VMD Tcl script that builds the backbone (N, CA, C; Angstrom):
set m [mol new atoms 567]
animate dup $m
set s [atomselect $m all]
$s set {name element resname resid chain x y z} {
  {N N UNK 1 A 0.853 -1.169 0.000}
  {CA C UNK 1 A 0.000 0.000 0.000}
  {C C UNK 1 A 0.900 1.235 0.000}
  {N N UNK 2 A 0.617 2.164 -0.897}
  {CA C UNK 2 A 1.423 3.381 -0.973}
  {C C UNK 2 A 1.162 4.256 0.251}
  {N N UNK 3 A 2.077 5.194 0.490}
  {CA C UNK 3 A 1.949 6.075 1.656}
  {C C UNK 3 A 0.682 6.923 1.578}
  {N N UNK 4 A 0.347 7.426 0.384}
  {CA C UNK 4 A -0.855 8.255 0.254}
  {C C UNK 4 A -2.122 7.427 0.485}
  {N N UNK 5 A -2.143 6.174 0.041}
  {CA C UNK 5 A -3.298 5.301 0.295}
  {C C UNK 5 A -3.404 4.963 1.781}
  {N N UNK 6 A -2.265 4.738 2.431}
  {CA C UNK 6 A -2.265 4.452 3.869}
  {C C UNK 6 A -2.792 5.648 4.647}
  {N N UNK 7 A -2.345 6.851 4.250}
  {CA C UNK 7 A -2.776 8.074 4.913}
  {C C UNK 7 A -4.282 8.273 4.743}
  {N N UNK 8 A -4.778 8.062 3.533}
  {CA C UNK 8 A -6.213 8.228 3.264}
  {C C UNK 8 A -7.036 7.207 4.048}
  {N N UNK 9 A -6.578 5.978 4.111}
  {CA C UNK 9 A -7.312 4.936 4.842}
  {C C UNK 9 A -7.367 5.252 6.337}
  {N N UNK 10 A -6.257 5.701 6.900}
  {CA C UNK 10 A -6.244 6.057 8.322}
  {C C UNK 10 A -7.105 7.285 8.601}
  {N N UNK 11 A -7.092 8.243 7.693}
  {CA C UNK 11 A -7.926 9.436 7.877}
  {C C UNK 11 A -9.402 9.040 7.848}
  {N N UNK 12 A -9.776 8.184 6.929}
  {CA C UNK 12 A -11.183 7.752 6.805}
  {C C UNK 12 A -11.658 7.028 8.065}
  {N N UNK 13 A -10.760 6.329 8.750}
  {CA C UNK 13 A -11.132 5.663 10.000}
  {C C UNK 13 A -11.567 6.673 11.058}
  {N N UNK 14 A -11.043 7.873 10.994}
  {CA C UNK 14 A -11.312 8.897 12.007}
  {C C UNK 14 A -12.259 9.986 11.523}
  {N N UNK 15 A -12.723 9.901 10.287}
  {CA C UNK 15 A -13.570 10.955 9.714}
  {C C UNK 15 A -14.834 11.194 10.540}
  {N N UNK 16 A -15.530 10.150 10.965}
  {CA C UNK 16 A -16.785 10.313 11.727}
  {C C UNK 16 A -16.517 11.043 13.051}
  {N N UNK 17 A -15.441 10.670 13.724}
  {CA C UNK 17 A -15.075 11.341 14.978}
  {C C UNK 17 A -14.774 12.812 14.729}
  {N N UNK 18 A -13.994 13.097 13.706}
  {CA C UNK 18 A -13.623 14.481 13.398}
  {C C UNK 18 A -14.853 15.302 13.031}
  {N N UNK 19 A -15.742 14.708 12.282}
  {CA C UNK 19 A -16.969 15.414 11.885}
  {C C UNK 19 A -17.834 15.697 13.107}
  {N N UNK 20 A -17.894 14.756 14.025}
  {CA C UNK 20 A -18.665 14.962 15.257}
  {C C UNK 20 A -18.086 16.107 16.077}
  {N N UNK 21 A -16.780 16.122 16.235}
  {CA C UNK 21 A -16.134 17.205 16.992}
  {C C UNK 21 A -16.415 18.538 16.305}
  {N N UNK 22 A -16.235 18.585 14.995}
  {CA C UNK 22 A -16.433 19.833 14.258}
  {C C UNK 22 A -17.896 20.279 14.319}
  {N N UNK 23 A -18.821 19.355 14.165}
  {CA C UNK 23 A -20.239 19.724 14.211}
  {C C UNK 23 A -20.620 20.223 15.601}
  {N N UNK 24 A -20.132 19.548 16.639}
  {CA C UNK 24 A -20.446 19.972 18.001}
  {C C UNK 24 A -19.865 21.347 18.301}
  {N N UNK 25 A -18.770 21.676 17.675}
  {CA C UNK 25 A -18.164 22.995 17.872}
  {C C UNK 25 A -18.871 24.068 17.064}
  {N N UNK 26 A -19.235 23.748 15.820}
  {CA C UNK 26 A -19.711 24.764 14.886}
  {C C UNK 26 A -21.228 24.812 14.740}
  {N N UNK 27 A -21.913 23.700 14.975}
  {CA C UNK 27 A -23.368 23.667 14.841}
  {C C UNK 27 A -23.851 23.728 13.411}
  {N N UNK 28 A -22.980 23.469 12.468}
  {CA C UNK 28 A -23.332 23.536 11.055}
  {C C UNK 28 A -22.712 22.345 10.338}
  {N N UNK 29 A -23.538 21.607 9.615}
  {CA C UNK 29 A -23.049 20.437 8.896}
  {C C UNK 29 A -22.049 20.850 7.826}
  {N N UNK 30 A -22.385 21.887 7.070}
  {CA C UNK 30 A -21.496 22.301 5.980}
  {C C UNK 30 A -20.164 22.836 6.515}
  {N N UNK 31 A -20.202 23.604 7.598}
  {CA C UNK 31 A -18.953 24.101 8.179}
  {C C UNK 31 A -18.143 22.957 8.788}
  {N N UNK 32 A -18.821 21.975 9.370}
  {CA C UNK 32 A -18.116 20.816 9.918}
  {C C UNK 32 A -17.403 20.057 8.800}
  {N N UNK 33 A -18.085 19.885 7.685}
  {CA C UNK 33 A -17.455 19.214 6.536}
  {C C UNK 33 A -16.272 20.014 6.019}
  {N N UNK 34 A -16.407 21.343 6.008}
  {CA C UNK 34 A -15.288 22.197 5.589}
  {C C UNK 34 A -14.096 22.032 6.528}
  {N N UNK 35 A -14.367 21.966 7.833}
  {CA C UNK 35 A -13.288 21.814 8.814}
  {C C UNK 35 A -12.580 20.470 8.642}
  {N N UNK 36 A -13.351 19.411 8.411}
  {CA C UNK 36 A -12.755 18.083 8.212}
  {C C UNK 36 A -11.930 18.070 6.929}
  {N N UNK 37 A -12.427 18.714 5.881}
  {CA C UNK 37 A -11.683 18.776 4.623}
  {C C UNK 37 A -10.379 19.553 4.802}
  {N N UNK 38 A -10.433 20.650 5.543}
  {CA C UNK 38 A -9.216 21.424 5.816}
  {C C UNK 38 A -8.225 20.587 6.633}
  {N N UNK 39 A -8.741 19.793 7.554}
  {CA C UNK 39 A -7.883 18.898 8.345}
  {C C UNK 39 A -7.168 17.909 7.420}
  {N N UNK 40 A -7.885 17.365 6.449}
  {CA C UNK 40 A -7.295 16.428 5.484}
  {C C UNK 40 A -6.183 17.125 4.687}
  {N N UNK 41 A -6.443 18.347 4.262}
  {CA C UNK 41 A -5.435 19.084 3.497}
  {C C UNK 41 A -4.182 19.335 4.339}
  {N N UNK 42 A -4.373 19.680 5.599}
  {CA C UNK 42 A -3.221 19.913 6.484}
  {C C UNK 42 A -2.462 18.618 6.740}
  {N N UNK 43 A -3.193 17.512 6.839}
  {CA C UNK 43 A -2.531 16.217 7.021}
  {C C UNK 43 A -1.667 15.888 5.813}
  {N N UNK 44 A -2.177 16.150 4.636}
  {CA C UNK 44 A -1.420 15.865 3.421}
  {C C UNK 44 A -0.145 16.717 3.338}
  {N N UNK 45 A -0.200 17.938 3.868}
  {CA C UNK 45 A 0.970 18.836 3.830}
  {C C UNK 45 A 1.948 18.561 4.968}
  {N N UNK 46 A 1.534 17.744 5.939}
  {CA C UNK 46 A 2.382 17.501 7.107}
  {C C UNK 46 A 3.340 16.346 6.856}
  {N N UNK 47 A 4.240 16.164 7.789}
  {CA C UNK 47 A 5.128 15.011 7.777}
  {C C UNK 47 A 4.444 13.927 8.608}
  {N N UNK 48 A 3.649 13.097 7.963}
  {CA C UNK 48 A 2.829 12.097 8.656}
  {C C UNK 48 A 3.671 11.091 9.433}
  {N N UNK 49 A 4.905 10.875 9.011}
  {CA C UNK 49 A 5.766 9.921 9.724}
  {C C UNK 49 A 6.104 10.394 11.130}
  {N N UNK 50 A 6.042 11.697 11.365}
  {CA C UNK 50 A 6.395 12.233 12.681}
  {C C UNK 50 A 5.209 12.273 13.642}
  {N N UNK 51 A 4.022 11.856 13.196}
  {CA C UNK 51 A 2.830 11.881 14.048}
  {C C UNK 51 A 2.817 10.621 14.904}
  {N N UNK 52 A 2.880 10.814 16.237}
  {CA C UNK 52 A 2.888 9.672 17.143}
  {C C UNK 52 A 1.483 9.152 17.414}
  {N N UNK 53 A 0.570 10.038 17.712}
  {CA C UNK 53 A -0.818 9.683 18.042}
  {C C UNK 53 A -1.709 10.273 16.960}
  {N N UNK 54 A -2.092 9.436 15.982}
  {CA C UNK 54 A -2.805 9.900 14.795}
  {C C UNK 54 A -4.148 10.542 15.148}
  {N N UNK 55 A -4.968 9.857 15.936}
  {CA C UNK 55 A -6.291 10.392 16.301}
  {C C UNK 55 A -6.162 11.702 17.086}
  {N N UNK 56 A -5.232 11.754 18.021}
  {CA C UNK 56 A -5.019 12.962 18.807}
  {C C UNK 56 A -4.569 14.130 17.940}
  {N N UNK 57 A -3.677 13.840 16.992}
  {CA C UNK 57 A -3.192 14.893 16.094}
  {C C UNK 57 A -4.347 15.424 15.263}
  {N N UNK 58 A -5.157 14.538 14.702}
  {CA C UNK 58 A -6.292 14.958 13.879}
  {C C UNK 58 A -7.309 15.755 14.699}
  {N N UNK 59 A -7.596 15.296 15.926}
  {CA C UNK 59 A -8.539 16.007 16.791}
  {C C UNK 59 A -8.006 17.397 17.122}
  {N N UNK 60 A -6.717 17.487 17.379}
  {CA C UNK 60 A -6.083 18.775 17.660}
  {C C UNK 60 A -6.223 19.718 16.473}
  {N N UNK 61 A -5.939 19.217 15.299}
  {CA C UNK 61 A -6.000 20.053 14.100}
  {C C UNK 61 A -7.437 20.499 13.825}
  {N N UNK 62 A -8.392 19.588 13.889}
  {CA C UNK 62 A -9.777 19.980 13.602}
  {C C UNK 62 A -10.302 20.925 14.687}
  {N N UNK 63 A -9.874 20.749 15.920}
  {CA C UNK 63 A -10.265 21.666 16.997}
  {C C UNK 63 A -9.751 23.071 16.754}
  {N N UNK 64 A -8.508 23.184 16.326}
  {CA C UNK 64 A -7.929 24.508 16.038}
  {C C UNK 64 A -8.597 25.152 14.823}
  {N N UNK 65 A -8.909 24.340 13.842}
  {CA C UNK 65 A -9.610 24.866 12.661}
  {C C UNK 65 A -10.969 25.414 13.081}
  {N N UNK 66 A -11.665 24.694 13.939}
  {CA C UNK 66 A -12.984 25.141 14.413}
  {C C UNK 66 A -12.872 26.438 15.206}
  {N N UNK 67 A -11.859 26.545 16.047}
  {CA C UNK 67 A -11.654 27.787 16.798}
  {C C UNK 67 A -11.433 28.943 15.826}
  {N N UNK 68 A -10.617 28.721 14.808}
  {CA C UNK 68 A -10.390 29.772 13.810}
  {C C UNK 68 A -11.684 30.149 13.101}
  {N N UNK 69 A -12.500 29.149 12.765}
  {CA C UNK 69 A -13.768 29.420 12.078}
  {C C UNK 69 A -14.727 30.187 12.993}
  {N N UNK 70 A -14.752 29.834 14.275}
  {CA C UNK 70 A -15.618 30.541 15.215}
  {C C UNK 70 A -15.167 31.987 15.397}
  {N N UNK 71 A -13.878 32.190 15.472}
  {CA C UNK 71 A -13.355 33.558 15.603}
  {C C UNK 71 A -13.661 34.374 14.348}
  {N N UNK 72 A -13.530 33.750 13.192}
  {CA C UNK 72 A -13.852 34.445 11.943}
  {C C UNK 72 A -15.341 34.777 11.898}
  {N N UNK 73 A -16.162 33.883 12.391}
  {CA C UNK 73 A -17.604 34.118 12.440}
  {C C UNK 73 A -17.906 35.326 13.330}
  {N N UNK 74 A -17.196 35.443 14.450}
  {CA C UNK 74 A -17.414 36.570 15.363}
  {C C UNK 74 A -16.965 37.886 14.739}
  {N N UNK 75 A -15.864 37.873 14.005}
  {CA C UNK 75 A -15.370 39.116 13.423}
  {C C UNK 75 A -16.219 39.560 12.241}
  {N N UNK 76 A -16.816 38.623 11.530}
  {CA C UNK 76 A -17.691 38.988 10.406}
  {C C UNK 76 A -19.029 39.505 10.894}
  {N N UNK 77 A -19.399 39.132 12.133}
  {CA C UNK 77 A -20.665 39.571 12.730}
  {C C UNK 77 A -21.827 39.363 11.768}
  {N N UNK 78 A -22.042 38.129 11.399}
  {CA C UNK 78 A -23.149 37.804 10.511}
  {C C UNK 78 A -24.453 38.027 11.261}
  {N N UNK 79 A -25.346 38.805 10.677}
  {CA C UNK 79 A -26.655 39.043 11.269}
  {C C UNK 79 A -27.682 38.172 10.557}
  {N N UNK 80 A -28.288 37.271 11.294}
  {CA C UNK 80 A -29.301 36.397 10.751}
  {C C UNK 80 A -30.672 37.019 11.001}
  {N N UNK 81 A -31.578 36.787 10.108}
  {CA C UNK 81 A -32.943 37.226 10.316}
  {C C UNK 81 A -33.578 36.245 11.293}
  {N N UNK 82 A -34.141 36.745 12.384}
  {CA C UNK 82 A -34.733 35.864 13.387}
  {C C UNK 82 A -33.664 35.250 14.261}
  {N N UNK 83 A -34.028 34.198 14.953}
  {CA C UNK 83 A -33.107 33.514 15.855}
  {C C UNK 83 A -32.235 32.556 15.069}
  {N N UNK 84 A -30.938 32.547 15.395}
  {CA C UNK 84 A -30.041 31.584 14.761}
  {C C UNK 84 A -30.166 30.268 15.488}
  {N N UNK 85 A -30.341 29.204 14.740}
  {CA C UNK 85 A -30.363 27.863 15.305}
  {C C UNK 85 A -29.377 27.015 14.534}
  {N N UNK 86 A -28.647 26.159 15.221}
  {CA C UNK 86 A -27.729 25.277 14.507}
  {C C UNK 86 A -28.506 24.306 13.639}
  {N N UNK 87 A -27.849 23.852 12.574}
  {CA C UNK 87 A -28.488 22.885 11.698}
  {C C UNK 87 A -28.625 21.571 12.442}
  {N N UNK 88 A -29.803 20.965 12.429}
  {CA C UNK 88 A -29.908 19.646 13.048}
  {C C UNK 88 A -29.163 18.624 12.207}
  {N N UNK 89 A -28.478 17.753 12.852}
  {CA C UNK 89 A -27.717 16.719 12.166}
  {C C UNK 89 A -28.623 15.512 11.998}
  {N N UNK 90 A -29.117 15.294 10.796}
  {CA C UNK 90 A -30.073 14.222 10.563}
  {C C UNK 90 A -29.448 13.023 9.874}
  {N N UNK 91 A -28.229 13.160 9.446}
  {CA C UNK 91 A -27.559 12.086 8.744}
  {C C UNK 91 A -27.149 10.989 9.716}
  {N N UNK 92 A -27.433 9.760 9.380}
  {CA C UNK 92 A -27.061 8.642 10.244}
  {C C UNK 92 A -25.740 8.062 9.784}
  {N N UNK 93 A -24.901 7.765 10.728}
  {CA C UNK 93 A -23.608 7.171 10.431}
  {C C UNK 93 A -23.784 5.663 10.258}
  {N N UNK 94 A -23.290 5.105 9.164}
  {CA C UNK 94 A -23.482 3.674 8.932}
  {C C UNK 94 A -22.745 2.790 9.941}
  {N N UNK 95 A -21.722 3.329 10.615}
  {CA C UNK 95 A -20.968 2.518 11.554}
  {C C UNK 95 A -21.506 2.606 12.984}
  {N N UNK 96 A -22.630 3.306 13.186}
  {CA C UNK 96 A -23.209 3.407 14.521}
  {C C UNK 96 A -24.476 2.561 14.615}
  {N N UNK 97 A -24.605 1.882 15.740}
  {CA C UNK 97 A -25.823 1.120 16.010}
  {C C UNK 97 A -26.924 2.096 16.427}
  {N N UNK 98 A -28.194 1.692 16.314}
  {CA C UNK 98 A -29.292 2.588 16.704}
  {C C UNK 98 A -29.197 3.073 18.146}
  {N N UNK 99 A -28.748 2.207 19.064}
  {CA C UNK 99 A -28.631 2.648 20.453}
  {C C UNK 99 A -27.541 3.703 20.608}
  {N N UNK 100 A -26.474 3.596 19.809}
  {CA C UNK 100 A -25.428 4.608 19.842}
  {C C UNK 100 A -25.938 5.930 19.269}
  {N N UNK 101 A -26.750 5.847 18.217}
  {CA C UNK 101 A -27.316 7.057 17.631}
  {C C UNK 101 A -28.238 7.754 18.619}
  {N N UNK 102 A -29.044 6.980 19.330}
  {CA C UNK 102 A -29.954 7.566 20.321}
  {C C UNK 102 A -29.165 8.194 21.461}
  {N N UNK 103 A -28.114 7.507 21.903}
  {CA C UNK 103 A -27.278 8.054 22.972}
  {C C UNK 103 A -26.616 9.354 22.522}
  {N N UNK 104 A -26.164 9.379 21.291}
  {CA C UNK 104 A -25.524 10.575 20.746}
  {C C UNK 104 A -26.522 11.745 20.697}
  {N N UNK 105 A -27.739 11.453 20.275}
  {CA C UNK 105 A -28.757 12.505 20.201}
  {C C UNK 105 A -29.065 13.053 21.589}
  {N N UNK 106 A -29.090 12.162 22.592}
  {CA C UNK 106 A -29.345 12.617 23.955}
  {C C UNK 106 A -28.173 13.404 24.513}
  {N N UNK 107 A -26.970 13.022 24.114}
  {CA C UNK 107 A -25.777 13.657 24.652}
  {C C UNK 107 A -25.675 15.123 24.259}
  {N N UNK 108 A -25.939 15.414 23.023}
  {CA C UNK 108 A -25.768 16.780 22.557}
  {C C UNK 108 A -26.937 17.158 21.671}
  {N N UNK 109 A -28.000 17.590 22.275}
  {CA C UNK 109 A -29.200 17.962 21.551}
  {C C UNK 109 A -29.132 19.385 21.046}
  {N N UNK 110 A -30.191 19.768 20.403}
  {CA C UNK 110 A -30.289 21.094 19.834}
  {C C UNK 110 A -30.163 22.175 20.899}
  {N N UNK 111 A -30.743 21.935 22.065}
  {CA C UNK 111 A -30.676 22.935 23.139}
  {C C UNK 111 A -29.234 23.189 23.565}
  {N N UNK 112 A -28.442 22.138 23.654}
  {CA C UNK 112 A -27.048 22.327 24.040}
  {C C UNK 112 A -26.283 23.090 22.971}
  {N N UNK 113 A -26.574 22.823 21.702}
  {CA C UNK 113 A -25.899 23.565 20.644}
  {C C UNK 113 A -26.201 25.054 20.744}
  {N N UNK 114 A -27.433 25.380 21.102}
  {CA C UNK 114 A -27.791 26.789 21.268}
  {C C UNK 114 A -27.016 27.386 22.437}
  {N N UNK 115 A -26.915 26.638 23.528}
  {CA C UNK 115 A -26.150 27.115 24.679}
  {C C UNK 115 A -24.668 27.295 24.338}
  {N N UNK 116 A -24.142 26.411 23.511}
  {CA C UNK 116 A -22.727 26.501 23.147}
  {C C UNK 116 A -22.407 27.805 22.429}
  {N N UNK 117 A -23.403 28.390 21.778}
  {CA C UNK 117 A -23.188 29.659 21.088}
  {C C UNK 117 A -22.757 30.765 22.051}
  {N N UNK 118 A -23.134 30.641 23.318}
  {CA C UNK 118 A -22.787 31.683 24.288}
  {C C UNK 118 A -21.365 31.539 24.827}
  {N N UNK 119 A -20.690 30.446 24.513}
  {CA C UNK 119 A -19.339 30.205 25.017}
  {C C UNK 119 A -18.299 30.758 24.046}
  {N N UNK 120 A -17.152 31.110 24.587}
  {CA C UNK 120 A -16.042 31.523 23.721}
  {C C UNK 120 A -15.518 30.278 23.004}
  {N N UNK 121 A -14.840 30.439 21.870}
  {CA C UNK 121 A -14.325 29.266 21.159}
  {C C UNK 121 A -13.443 28.348 22.022}
  {N N UNK 122 A -12.501 28.882 22.828}
  {CA C UNK 122 A -11.700 27.971 23.667}
  {C C UNK 122 A -12.552 27.235 24.719}
  {N N UNK 123 A -13.526 27.939 25.317}
  {CA C UNK 123 A -14.415 27.284 26.288}
  {C C UNK 123 A -15.204 26.170 25.608}
  {N N UNK 124 A -15.698 26.467 24.427}
  {CA C UNK 124 A -16.503 25.491 23.687}
  {C C UNK 124 A -15.680 24.247 23.371}
  {N N UNK 125 A -14.445 24.442 22.909}
  {CA C UNK 125 A -13.597 23.298 22.564}
  {C C UNK 125 A -13.299 22.455 23.795}
  {N N UNK 126 A -12.918 23.088 24.887}
  {CA C UNK 126 A -12.606 22.343 26.115}
  {C C UNK 126 A -13.838 21.596 26.618}
  {N N UNK 127 A -14.991 22.242 26.594}
  {CA C UNK 127 A -16.230 21.623 27.063}
  {C C UNK 127 A -16.623 20.439 26.185}
  {N N UNK 128 A -16.627 20.645 24.879}
  {CA C UNK 128 A -17.044 19.573 23.960}
  {C C UNK 128 A -16.090 18.385 24.047}
  {N N UNK 129 A -14.795 18.643 24.015}
  {CA C UNK 129 A -13.843 17.526 24.047}
  {C C UNK 129 A -13.913 16.766 25.372}
  {N N UNK 130 A -14.020 17.486 26.494}
  {CA C UNK 130 A -14.019 16.794 27.782}
  {C C UNK 130 A -15.377 16.194 28.129}
  {N N UNK 131 A -16.436 16.999 28.085}
  {CA C UNK 131 A -17.730 16.539 28.575}
  {C C UNK 131 A -18.495 15.681 27.569}
  {N N UNK 132 A -18.236 15.854 26.286}
  {CA C UNK 132 A -18.953 15.063 25.281}
  {C C UNK 132 A -18.123 13.879 24.805}
  {N N UNK 133 A -16.829 14.096 24.550}
  {CA C UNK 133 A -15.991 13.043 23.994}
  {C C UNK 133 A -15.036 12.420 25.010}
  {N N UNK 134 A -15.104 12.836 26.270}
  {CA C UNK 134 A -14.317 12.265 27.365}
  {C C UNK 134 A -12.811 12.301 27.099}
  {N N UNK 135 A -12.343 13.376 26.485}
  {CA C UNK 135 A -10.914 13.567 26.257}
  {C C UNK 135 A -10.320 14.115 27.556}
  {N N UNK 136 A -9.171 13.599 27.954}
  {CA C UNK 136 A -8.553 14.029 29.210}
  {C C UNK 136 A -8.055 15.470 29.098}
  {N N UNK 137 A -7.921 16.117 30.255}
  {CA C UNK 137 A -7.444 17.498 30.263}
  {C C UNK 137 A -5.998 17.596 29.787}
  {N N UNK 138 A -5.210 16.562 30.010}
  {CA C UNK 138 A -3.841 16.564 29.503}
  {C C UNK 138 A -3.835 16.619 27.971}
  {N N UNK 139 A -4.721 15.827 27.341}
  {CA C UNK 139 A -4.801 15.838 25.880}
  {C C UNK 139 A -5.371 17.161 25.373}
  {N N UNK 140 A -6.386 17.678 26.066}
  {CA C UNK 140 A -6.979 18.961 25.670}
  {C C UNK 140 A -5.926 20.059 25.769}
  {N N UNK 141 A -5.105 20.011 26.806}
  {CA C UNK 141 A -4.046 21.016 26.973}
  {C C UNK 141 A -3.088 20.989 25.779}
  {N N UNK 142 A -2.733 19.790 25.313}
  {CA C UNK 142 A -1.849 19.687 24.150}
  {C C UNK 142 A -2.522 20.243 22.905}
  {N N UNK 143 A -3.809 19.925 22.735}
  {CA C UNK 143 A -4.554 20.396 21.566}
  {C C UNK 143 A -4.622 21.912 21.543}
  {N N UNK 144 A -4.827 22.518 22.716}
  {CA C UNK 144 A -5.050 23.955 22.799}
  {C C UNK 144 A -3.783 24.756 23.105}
  {N N UNK 145 A -2.660 24.082 23.247}
  {CA C UNK 145 A -1.404 24.747 23.618}
  {C C UNK 145 A -1.560 25.539 24.909}
  {N N UNK 146 A -2.140 24.900 25.907}
  {CA C UNK 146 A -2.326 25.495 27.235}
  {C C UNK 146 A -1.933 24.464 28.278}
  {N N UNK 147 A -1.930 24.879 29.516}
  {CA C UNK 147 A -1.634 23.938 30.590}
  {C C UNK 147 A -2.893 23.119 30.890}
  {N N UNK 148 A -2.732 21.935 31.491}
  {CA C UNK 148 A -3.908 21.152 31.880}
  {C C UNK 148 A -4.828 21.917 32.837}
  {N N UNK 149 A -4.245 22.727 33.722}
  {CA C UNK 149 A -5.060 23.517 34.651}
  {C C UNK 149 A -5.894 24.547 33.890}
  {N N UNK 150 A -5.312 25.170 32.864}
  {CA C UNK 150 A -6.054 26.156 32.062}
  {C C UNK 150 A -7.173 25.473 31.279}
  {N N UNK 151 A -6.907 24.288 30.739}
  {CA C UNK 151 A -7.938 23.537 30.016}
  {C C UNK 151 A -9.072 23.153 30.964}
  {N N UNK 152 A -8.709 22.717 32.163}
  {CA C UNK 152 A -9.709 22.361 33.177}
  {C C UNK 152 A -10.558 23.582 33.540}
  {N N UNK 153 A -9.911 24.738 33.681}
  {CA C UNK 153 A -10.622 25.974 34.014}
  {C C UNK 153 A -11.577 26.380 32.898}
  {N N UNK 154 A -11.142 26.264 31.652}
  {CA C UNK 154 A -12.019 26.600 30.523}
  {C C UNK 154 A -13.261 25.708 30.512}
  {N N UNK 155 A -13.058 24.408 30.700}
  {CA C UNK 155 A -14.193 23.476 30.714}
  {C C UNK 155 A -15.104 23.752 31.901}
  {N N UNK 156 A -14.518 24.052 33.040}
  {CA C UNK 156 A -15.308 24.346 34.244}
  {C C UNK 156 A -16.142 25.608 34.051}
  {N N UNK 157 A -15.533 26.633 33.493}
  {CA C UNK 157 A -16.248 27.893 33.239}
  {C C UNK 157 A -17.396 27.652 32.251}
  {N N UNK 158 A -17.135 26.880 31.219}
  {CA C UNK 158 A -18.177 26.570 30.238}
  {C C UNK 158 A -19.306 25.772 30.884}
  {N N UNK 159 A -18.936 24.799 31.706}
  {CA C UNK 159 A -19.943 23.966 32.384}
  {C C UNK 159 A -20.840 24.828 33.282}
  {N N UNK 160 A -20.226 25.763 34.015}
  {CA C UNK 160 A -21.015 26.656 34.876}
  {C C UNK 160 A -21.973 27.514 34.058}
  {N N UNK 161 A -21.502 28.014 32.929}
  {CA C UNK 161 A -22.359 28.850 32.089}
  {C C UNK 161 A -23.499 28.043 31.489}
  {N N UNK 162 A -23.225 26.810 31.102}
  {CA C UNK 162 A -24.277 25.953 30.550}
  {C C UNK 162 A -25.290 25.606 31.637}
  {N N UNK 163 A -24.805 25.282 32.833}
  {CA C UNK 163 A -25.715 24.933 33.937}
  {C C UNK 163 A -26.525 26.129 34.416}
  {N N UNK 164 A -25.994 27.338 34.272}
  {CA C UNK 164 A -26.695 28.535 34.729}
  {C C UNK 164 A -27.726 29.034 33.713}
  {N N UNK 165 A -27.746 28.444 32.540}
  {CA C UNK 165 A -28.700 28.881 31.516}
  {C C UNK 165 A -30.124 28.622 31.989}
  {N N UNK 166 A -31.064 29.458 31.561}
  {CA C UNK 166 A -32.456 29.261 31.973}
  {C C UNK 166 A -32.974 27.899 31.514}
  {N N UNK 167 A -33.702 27.252 32.383}
  {CA C UNK 167 A -34.267 25.946 32.086}
  {C C UNK 167 A -35.684 26.106 31.547}
  {N N UNK 168 A -36.073 25.317 30.546}
  {CA C UNK 168 A -37.425 25.429 30.028}
  {C C UNK 168 A -38.439 24.936 31.049}
  {N N UNK 169 A -39.657 25.447 30.965}
  {CA C UNK 169 A -40.746 25.026 31.834}
  {C C UNK 169 A -41.047 23.554 31.548}
  {N N UNK 170 A -41.161 22.755 32.576}
  {CA C UNK 170 A -41.395 21.330 32.386}
  {C C UNK 170 A -42.862 21.014 32.131}
  {N N UNK 171 A -43.738 21.989 32.273}
  {CA C UNK 171 A -45.166 21.785 32.031}
  {C C UNK 171 A -45.409 21.852 30.528}
  {N N UNK 172 A -45.663 20.697 29.902}
  {CA C UNK 172 A -45.844 20.615 28.459}
  {C C UNK 172 A -47.019 21.465 28.001}
  {N N UNK 173 A -48.114 21.494 28.765}
  {CA C UNK 173 A -49.282 22.293 28.387}
  {C C UNK 173 A -48.926 23.776 28.375}
  {N N UNK 174 A -48.102 24.197 29.323}
  {CA C UNK 174 A -47.690 25.596 29.379}
  {C C UNK 174 A -46.783 25.933 28.196}
  {N N UNK 175 A -45.909 24.993 27.809}
  {CA C UNK 175 A -45.032 25.213 26.666}
  {C C UNK 175 A -45.828 25.350 25.376}
  {N N UNK 176 A -46.799 24.473 25.165}
  {CA C UNK 176 A -47.560 24.491 23.916}
  {C C UNK 176 A -48.506 25.672 23.831}
  {N N UNK 177 A -48.844 26.275 24.957}
  {CA C UNK 177 A -49.715 27.448 24.948}
  {C C UNK 177 A -48.909 28.729 24.768}
  {N N UNK 178 A -47.623 28.599 24.525}
  {CA C UNK 178 A -46.781 29.774 24.314}
  {C C UNK 178 A -46.624 30.615 25.566}
  {N N UNK 179 A -46.592 29.966 26.729}
  {CA C UNK 179 A -46.402 30.688 27.968}
  {C C UNK 179 A -47.712 31.033 28.651}
  {N N UNK 180 A -48.830 30.789 27.988}
  {CA C UNK 180 A -50.138 31.060 28.594}
  {C C UNK 180 A -50.697 29.767 29.137}
  {N N UNK 181 A -51.345 29.849 30.253}
  {CA C UNK 181 A -51.978 28.674 30.846}
  {C C UNK 181 A -53.255 28.371 30.077}
  {N N UNK 182 A -53.408 27.114 29.653}
  {CA C UNK 182 A -54.627 26.708 28.965}
  {C C UNK 182 A -55.756 26.530 29.963}
  {N N UNK 183 A -56.988 26.865 29.586}
  {CA C UNK 183 A -58.106 26.703 30.502}
  {C C UNK 183 A -58.238 25.246 30.930}
  {N N UNK 184 A -58.514 25.048 32.210}
  {CA C UNK 184 A -58.701 23.690 32.729}
  {C C UNK 184 A -57.416 22.945 33.002}
  {N N UNK 185 A -56.257 23.568 32.773}
  {CA C UNK 185 A -54.981 22.913 33.022}
  {C C UNK 185 A -54.332 23.518 34.241}
  {N N UNK 186 A -53.743 22.679 35.081}
  {CA C UNK 186 A -53.022 23.173 36.248}
  {C C UNK 186 A -51.533 23.008 36.019}
  {N N UNK 187 A -50.788 23.966 36.475}
  {CA C UNK 187 A -49.344 23.893 36.360}
  {C C UNK 187 A -48.797 22.927 37.390}
  {N N UNK 188 A -47.723 22.231 37.061}
  {CA C UNK 188 A -47.102 21.284 37.990}
  {C C UNK 188 A -46.059 21.947 38.857}
  {N N UNK 189 A -46.011 23.196 38.883}
  {CA C UNK 189 A -44.980 23.901 39.657}
  {C C UNK 189 A -45.216 23.792 41.120}
}
mol reanalyze $m
mol bondsrecalc $m
mol representation Tube
mol addrep $m
């Protein structure tokens, strides 16, 4: 097998993981695909023989690309008409079982993606890698070129901000009435 074929085969093994990280960071399928494609281009330009931990290197690169994309998004100050919502990811991965797909949907739902918009790019990366993908703080520190304590602090700050976000009313009747109590319905508060 030629070196370029070996590189492509190894990259394809990690594509789903990289796309998940990028989507969780960016909230956009098309931007996630762009980030993964940019990661592939950077891999091709790198000295692949010097990479000790292939998955870690790829995760680091796609994480940095996402941070750059988020920063560029902030500087462009794109104004959307109405509320911005991340694109729902409806594509099913052929290598995931249905129970894994359901677990994934529960892990990072649309509400969390909306909350992630309030985090800074470094906070978002630390939070997503640690709390969603269970990456250790030592690895996150290497990815972000920070100390493990700084990575831990970023994730902690993000976690506090996510936990402090307003919680939706658990009364389904109240939610469907648009905040108004329907006649004959009692609130469970």
